[in-house]
N, C-alpha and C positions, 0 to 999 in steps of 0.2 A: 504494500500500500504506500503510495507516494505521499510524503508529507511536505507541506509548504511552510516555510518559515513565517512566524507571526511577528510582524513589525508593529510596535506600539509607539505612538507619538506621546511622549511624556509631557509635552507642552499642553496637550489637551487636559490632562489631569491637573496641571498647575492652576487652571482656572476654576476648579471646583472649590466651593466654600466648605472646606473641611477643618479649618483651624479656628481656635477660639479667638475672639476679638482681643486685640491688644489694649492696654490702658489708654493709649491715645485715641483709638477708635471709640472706646466707651465714652471718653470725655467729649469727643466731637458729637456723638449721638445724644449725650445728655444736654449739650448746649442747644441742640435742635429740639429738645423736648421729647426725644425718643427714649423712654425708660420702661422698665417692666412695672406695669401698674394695672390693677384690676379696679374697675368702677364699682364692682359689687362690694368691696371692702368698705368704702366710704358710705355707700347706700345702707349697708347693714348696720354700721355704727350709728348713722343718723337715725335709723328706725329704732335701734336699741336705746339711744339717748332720749328720743321722743317718748318711748314707752316708760322709761324711768322717770321722766318729768311728770307724766300723767299719773304715775303711781304715787309719787310723793306730793304733787301739787294738785291732784285731781279734785279733791274736796274744795280747795280754795278756788280753783277755776270754775267749778260748778256753782259755787256761791256767787261768783262774779257774774256769771251768765244769768243766773236767776235774778240778780239785782238789776241787770240791764232790762230784763223783761218786766220786772216790777215797776221800774221808773217809767217805762213806756206806757203801762196800763194804769198807773196811778198819777203820775205827775204830768207827763207830756200830753196825755189825752185831754187835759183841762186847759191847755194853753191856747191862746188865740193864734191863728195861722197868720203870721207876718214874716217878711224876709228876715228880720232879726231873730225871731224865735226859731225859725227853721235852721238858720245858720248855727245858732247856739246849740240846738238839739243835735245836729250832725257832728259838731265839734266834740260834744260830750260823749256821744256814742262811739265816735272814732277813737277817742282817748281810752274809753273803757275797753273797747275791743283790742286796742293795741296792748294794753296792760295784760290782757289774757293771753295773747299769742306771743308776746315778746320772750317769755322763758323758752318756749319751743323753738323760736327762731334762733335765739342765742345758742341753745344746745345743738341745733342743727349746724350752725356755722362752726362751732368748736369741734364737734365730732367729725364733721366733714373735713375740716383742716387736719385733724388728727389722723383720719384714715388715709389721707394722701401723704402726710408727713412720715407716717410709719413705713410707707412703701418706698418713697423716693428721696426722703430727706429734704433739706433746704434746696429748693430749685425754683427759679423764676426766669422764664424766657418767653419772649413774644414771637418766637419763630413759628409756632403752630397757627398764629393768628394772621400771618401774612397771606395776602391774596395770591393764589397760584392758578394760572389758567388751566393747567393740566387737570385740576380738580373738576373742571366743567366738561371734561371729555366724556361723552355718553358711553363710549365703548369701554373705557376703564371703569366707569361707574357700574356698567352692567356686569363686568368681570368681578367687581367687588361684591355685588349683590348675590351673584351665583357662585361665589368662590367657596372653597372648603371651609374657610374661616367663618363665613356667613352661616353655613350649615351648622357648624359647631356652636355658634352663638344662638341659633334658633333652637338647637337641641338643649342647650343649657337653660334657655328661657322656659321651654316646655317642662323640663325636669324641675325647675324651680317652682313653677306654678303648681305642678302635681304634688310636690313634697309639701309646700306651704299649705295648699288646699287640703291635703290629707291631714296635716297637723291641726288645722282649724276645725275640720270635721271631727277629729278625735276629741278636741276640747269641748265642742258642742255635744258630742255623744255622751261623754262622761257627765256633762252638766244638764242632761235632758230633763231630769226630775225638777230641777230648779226652774228651767225654762217653762215647763208645763204649769208651774205654780204661779207664774207671773200674773194671771188673771185674778188671783185671790189676794194680791198684795197691793199696797198703796203705790201711788205714783213715784214717790221718792225711793221706796224700797225697790220698785221695779227698775228705775233708772240706775240705782246703785248696783243691782244684780247684773243688769246688762253691761254696765261699765266694767264691773269686775271680770265678766266673761271676755269682753273686748280686750282688756289688759292682759288676760291670760293668753288669748290667741295671739296678741301682738308680741308678747314676750317669747312665746314658743317660736313664732315665725321669725323674730329677730335673731334668736340663738341659732335657728336652723340656717338662716341666711348668712350669719357670720361664719358658720362652719363651711357652707358652700363657697363663700367668698374666699376663704383660706385656700381651698382646693383650686378655685379659679385663679388666684394669685400665683400659685405654683405653676399652673398651666400657662399663664401669661408670661411668667419668667422663662419658662422653657421655650415658648414661641419667640420671645425677645432674643434670647441667647442664640436661637437658631437663625433669626433674621439678621443678626450682626456678625455672623461668622465671616471669616475672611479666607481668601485663597492664599496659597504660598506666594503668588505673584503680588497680591495686595500687600502682604507683609514686607516683601522686598521693596516695593515702591514706597511704602511708608518709611522704611528705614532710610532709603535714599533721600527722601524728602526731609527727614529729620536731620540726617548727617550732612546733607548737601551733595550736589553732583560731584563725583570724584574728579572729573575733568576740571570743573571750576575750582575745587579745592586745591588741585595741583597747580593751577595757574596762580591762585592767590599765594600759595607757599613760594612759588617761583618768584613772584613779584616781591614778596617780603624778603626773600634771600637777596634779591637784587638791590633792594633799598638798604638792607643791612650792609651789603658789600660796598655800596656807594658811600655810606656813612663812614665805614672803616677806612676806605681809601682816602676820604677827605681828612680824617684825623691822623693818617699815617705819617705825614711830614713832621709831626710833633714827636715821633718815636725816637728813642736813643739807640735801641737795638732790637733786632728781630731774632728770637731764639727759635731754632728749628729742630726737626726730628732726625734726619734732614728733609725727608720727602713727604711725610704724612701730616705733620703739624707745623704751624708757624704762629708764634705769639709775639706781638709788638709791645715793648715795654717803654713807658715814659716816666722820667723822674726829674723833678725840679726841687732841689733841696730847700729853696726859699718858700715855696708854696705847698709842698706836699710832705706829709709825714712818712709816706711809704711809696714805693714805686707802684704804678698803676698800669693795668692792661688796657690798651686803647684799641687793639685789633687782634683777632685770633681766628683761626680757621683750620679746616682739615681737608686734605687731598686737593681738590680743584681750588677751593678758597685759599688754602695755604700757598699754592702755586702762584695765584694772583698777588697775594701779599708779598711774596718774595720777589716777583717781577717788579712790582711797584717800588719796593724798597731798593732794589738795584738801580732803578731809574733815579730815585731821589738821593742815592749815595748813602743810604743807611746801612750800617754794618749788620751783617747777618752772621750769627754765631750758632754753630751746631752743638746742642747739648740734649741728647735723647731723654735721659731721665727727667731733667728739669722741664723740658717741653711737654712731656706726657703728664707730669704732675700738675703743671699750670693749666693745661687744657682740661684736666679732670676736675680741678678744684675751683677754678676762677672763671667768672664771666666777664664779658666786656664791660669796662667801667669800674671793675672792682680793684681794690688794692691787693697787693701780693700778701698772702697769709704769712703769719709769723714763722711757721715751720719751713717756708721756702724763702724767707727774706734774706738769709745769709747767702744762699746760693745765687740769688738774683743780684745781691750787692757785689759779690765777687765778679760776676759777669759785667756789671756796670763799671766797677773799678778797672777792669781790664779794658773796657771800651774807652773810658776816660783817659787811661794811660796811653792807649793806642792813638787817641786823638790829641794827646799832648795837654789834656786838661789837668792832669796831676803832675806835680813836680817829681 
């Protein structure tokens, strides 16, 4: 049986999103408002907070509502209908209604903020609010409507309705005897009983929704991590972008070396001696007994730079002296502009003394 060789194009696999997102990718996604977040968590906490407010302040809120009805049927009914009385009546009713609903509003805001803060932490961005024309594309809109994600969201909604509806039915089933006795009780007792059952159903539904929202957050986190995956090529491109183009970096380094060389060549006429290896290193030393406490290195280089320093020193008539150990030590321990260290001061002083004697500066 004849076998044919299997040729694989590895570049094809380089484009697959198989790698976890890098910290930079996560930061960019966060700036755009793309984070792992479930809307169900905030909704469940808001519902739970509202139920808790009703359970603690329900009697007070009921008294406030009854007071509104009383003032309508006792005080307002006897007023003369004038623009002033109508305005005053609506102002008082609006204020009374506001006092009743403000605790629920505050709890809704606090629990809603808490639900989002627990998931994404401190985050403020206006990126999702920007107008984008691609959002008006009907083809992309249809794809979103009939996508797998939309089907998952539909399944979650149906499951949530079924579970919460089943829990509410269970509460009513266990309280059916009390419900059947409503006709034999007073209006206040009937309202209290109905309110208690509503609170029970609300509490059970809130706890169930909170549990479901936890699972939904885990699913949203999985989808988010899957959505921001990167290919190997993406990681390489990000690294190049962070580090810079190698060609540009090479040109920058070359420019920096050239500028450094020019500065050294400009300072080289002030040198008293150039100490060499003789071929690999060249260190130019300057010393002025009146202004300097110790000799200073004004130019140094290795290989090609050392060759340029020696050539320029020859043009300027600067003495070049070979001293391999001293040249290596100076190159390893001293930078341009530094003074000669104490451990090398004696060796450099001997070289300078020899140069001065050679030039006739010493008697």
